[in-house]
C-alpha positions, -999 to +999 in steps of 0.1 A: +289-117+739+327-107+731+329-132+701+302-115+687+314-080+691+345-093+676+329-108+644+308-077+639+339-055+639+357-068+611+320-061+593+319-026+604+350-023+588+341-038+556+312-019+554+330+013+559+356+004+531+326-001+507+307+030+517+338+050+507+347+030+475+308+037+464+314+077+475+347+080+461+329+065+427+302+086+426+323+119+431+341+106+398+311+100+381+299+135+386+334+152+379+329+137+346+294+147+337+304+179+349+333+177+325+315+169+296+285+191+303+305+222+313+341+224+301+347+198+272+318+218+255+338+250+264+374+238+251+362+227+222+346+256+216+370+283+223+398+263+197+371+262+169+365+230+172+323+234+184+312+207+153+334+180+178+310+184+203+280+170+184+303+141+175+312+139+214+274+136+217+266+110+196+299+086+208+282+090+243+250+078+228+266+049+213+285+042+253+247+038+264+246+007+244+282-002+254+270+003+289+240-029+285+263-049+265+294-052+288+260-057+313+249-093+294+285-098+285+310-093+307+295-101+333+267-121+323+284-141+296+262-136+267+273-123+239+258-107+217+261-097+181+229-080+175+224-055+193+225-028+168+189-044+159+182-021+198+193+004+190+175+009+152+144+000+170+147+030+193+163+049+163+130+046+143+107+051+172+119+089+180+128+094+140+088+088+135+077+113+158+102+137+142+088+130+108+055+138+119+064+176+129+047+195+108+042+230+101+009+244+113+001+258+075+011+224+058-017+214+032-005+171+032+005+160+059+025+131+053+066+124+057+078+137+023+087+099+005+054+085+010+035+104-014+062+091-041+052+055-032+014+066-043+006+066-004-018+096+004-031+087+036-010+083+076-005+049+077-024+035+111+012+027+123+026+057+118-007+076+134+002+065+172+039+085+171+015+119+170+021+116+209+057+124+224+045+100+253+036+073+232+070+076+212+089+077+249+070+047+261+081+032+221+117+042+231+117+021+260+088-011+257+094-021+215+129-031+222+123-046+263+097-065+242+119-076+213+149-089+239+122-108+262+106-122+238+139-137+220+159-140+257+131-161+267+130-185+233+164-186+236+174-190+273+148-212+280+161-240+256+193-238+275+213-224+247+241-200+255+276-197+240+287-191+202+252-207+195+232-173+211+260-149+195+253-171+163+212-166+173+216-128+172+232-128+145+202-140+125+178-119+137+200-086+128+197-104+095+159-107+096+155-070+109+180-053+082+167-072+056+131-062+070+135-029+077+153-023+040+124-041+020+097-012+037+104+011+009+067+031+008+069+032+047+095+041+061+118+051+033+131+013+031+173+019+020+173+057+027+160+057+061+147+085+078+161+116+077+157+157+071+143+163+106+126+195+111+115+205+144+109+189+175+083+211+203+084+239+180+125+246+176+150+238+148+164+203+154+193+214+137+197+248+158+234+249+178+206+257+211+188+222+205+220+198+199+230+215+229+202+201+247+203+166+231+240+163+240+232+171+280+201+150+276+228+122+265+248+125+291+226+128+318+210+094+305+245+080+304+248+088+342+216+074+346+227+042+325+259+039+345+243+040+374+219+015+371+238-009+357+263-009+387+231-011+409+220-041+391+259-051+388+263-049+426+248-072+458+231-103+452+224-098+420+252-088+409+270-118+422+241-142+408+248-129+372+287-136+374+279-175+391+257-177+358+285-163+337+313-188+351+292-222+364+256-221+346+245-257+359+259-251+399+239-220+396+206-243+386+215-263+408+215-240+439+180-233+431+178-207+410+164-199+374+185-187+350+160-184+324+142-154+344+172-138+353+188-144+319+156-128+300+155-100+329+192-087+323+193-094+284+157-067+286+175-043+301+206-044+277+182-043+248+162-012+271+197+007+268+202+006+233+172+015+222+178+049+245+213+050+227+198+049+193+168+074+201+195+101+221+217+090+188+191+094+158+184+137+163+223+143+163+232+124+135+205+137+120+195+103+100+183+069+112+183+043+086+184-004+080+222+000+084+223+006+121+209-035+121+233-041+100+261-071+116+290-046+115+277-018+139+268-047+157+299-061+163+315-027+162+302-022+199+313-059+209+350-043+198+344-012+219+340-035+248+364-055+246+389-024+241+375-007+271+377-039+296+343-057+296+335-064+334+340-030+341+316-008+333+336+019+325+355+003+300+330+004+281+326+042+282+367+045+279+361+024+252+339+037+229+352+073+233+381+059+228+375+038+198+351+068+178+377+093+182+401+073+165+386+062+141+373+098+132+406+116+135+420+089+123+398+092+091+404+125+087+446+126+087+447+091+069+419+089+051+433+061+030+452+044+052+431+048+084+415+010+085+454-001+088+455+017+121+420+003+133+432-033+125+464-027+146+449-012+175+422-037+176+451-069+175+467-052+199+443-053+229+431-088+215+469-104+219+486-074+243+456-068+262+433-094+269+412-074+295+414-045+278+429-010+290+406-009+325+421-044+330+456-039+319+455-004+340+441-031+376+468-052+374+502-049+352+494-011+354+486-009+388+520-029+399+540-010+373+529+020+392+540+007+427+571-005+420+582+032+398+567+049+432+572+028+461+615+017+448+631-014+444+615-041+466+633-058+493+650-091+486+639-110+519+614-101+545+621-070+560+612-090+595+640-117+593+668-086+593+656-082+629+655-112+637+677-124+669+687-161+654+692-146+618+715-124+632+734-141+660+734-171+625+753-147+606+775-139+630+786-176+644+779-190+614+772-236+616+795-256+600 
């Protein structure tokens, strides 16, 4: 009985500590959300930089994509270089719905580019996107289906590592060329742009953009919550096990294929949601979003912030994109050198990213600065009677 109670005490203490940590994390996330929704827009508006609110909204949409990449790369060990495809699929789904928002007195209810290519009747592919409910389902289900199918075909053959990365790059090339060639149906290289209204409201109006910004913050918080829930507990430990030693996890009775397909599909959904929120705040979606360069940039955001941290994906996305924007404004001719130097700094000096550095080297440095110099010997030895006696009467 006493032994059982003594065993339960550490468990209760650990559980209490976990709940305390969870409460602190929830408080931090809510504080950041409040800052993003109420404080930062007010500061930017007061300082005459209201245009950066929409820019920040786009970067927050990209942070949702980065969370999905961190989920599969940082925790599961799957380096995807093709998440731009899922990002573009979500963006195109919402863009097609926005292009079908015609005025009530419109005589020809077709996107303006279709008659230029001889199409005088709306293609069957477009018609379901009149429905906003169908569009929402498409934003979620189309990236999920593509990710699940690709994941199943790859993971059942135990393809991983650099070969998986190459396959995702090949997927990016295929989708980029396909969308680039559909000039008459989705305007090809030019992409879908010139969105007018949504639910009767002008898209480019500041009030509408403000709603998109708030929705982006809300979905970012929900995405972070989902990723934190997935990476905690038994499922999270299994993902880490698959990353560190997949064969041992398989010998323990787990089927890695199903878990990898699931987490890859969830990551694809997050990328699709990010693309859908990015599109109306940018005003355009084109095959360029499916280019390899953007997919590699997404991985860089996570690496800069620190993979397998989640919060690092958010920090890295905001930091890199704002640095890219500001440097390109101030130094339009040489800003790429600054960007390259920043990436080299991360790779050579901060291999675990900013969050990883703060948790290790940064934390130790802070303890040394605020706690003073450590003693040379153990404090208990200084008070030990035998040690004191030895000092007073040293032996030859």
